[in-house]
N, C-alpha and C positions, 0 to 999 in steps of 0.2 A: 557336409556338403557345403560350399559354396556360391551365395547366390554373388552373381556383380550386375548390376543393373547401370546399359549403357547411356539411360536417358538422366540419370543419376548424374553421369563422368558431361554427359554434355550441359544439363542446366550449368552446374559450377565451372564451366570453360564459357559460354554465354553471359552466367554474372561477374565471371572476371573481366569480361571483354565489356561489361558496362562501365563497372568501376573504372577501367584502363580512361575508357572514354569522360567516365565525369571528372575524374580528377585532368584530363588535358583540357578540357574546358575550363574547369577554374583558372590552372594555369597561363591559358590563354585570355581569360581575362585579366588576369593580374598583369600578365605583360603588356598588355592596354591600358589599362590607367599607370602602370610607371609611366610609359611612353608619352599616355597624355599632361603627365605631370599631378595626378591624381593624387599614387602614390610616392610619399617620398624615402617612405622605411617603413619594414617589414619584419615581422617576424611569423615562422610556420613552423608544421612540426609533422613528423612525416614516421612511416615506422616502416622499416628494411623488411623485407623477403624470411631473412629470419628472427624478424623478431626486435631486434635491436633499435630504441628510439635514435629518434636525430632533431634536432633545431632548429632552424636554417634562419640567420637574421641576415636582415644589409640594413645597415643605418648608417650614419657619421663619422660619431666618434665615442670614446667608451663608454661615455654616462648611459649614453641612449642604449649600447648594447646588453649591458649588465642588466639595466632595465627589463628590454626586450626579451632576450634569455630568465631574469625569473619570469614576463608573461609564460613564454613557451614550457616554465619545468609548470607552471599553473596548470596550462591547457592541459599536458600528459596524465598529471594528479584527477583533476576533473574527469580525463576520462577515464582514468581509470577507477576510482570510486564508483564512476555511472553504471563499468561494466560490472562491478561487483555487485552492485545491489541489484542490477540484472541479471544474477543468475540467484 
């Protein structure tokens, strides 16, 4: 017999909504810093719903772009190593 716990599904949806809210808060803070001139260039990493990694870069020239891309790769490597150490 399969047992389905509705509370687990509700808790998961609540966690998903909290995660979305936290991500949007980060993006809003970055937007404010870009508008005020505090942030001139940036690199960010993300993982899509399907698990595909993305590196987002906003920069002025190719040299900066290459350097920021390498930083983005490093962010994924460190994140993966930390995940492996926890498991």
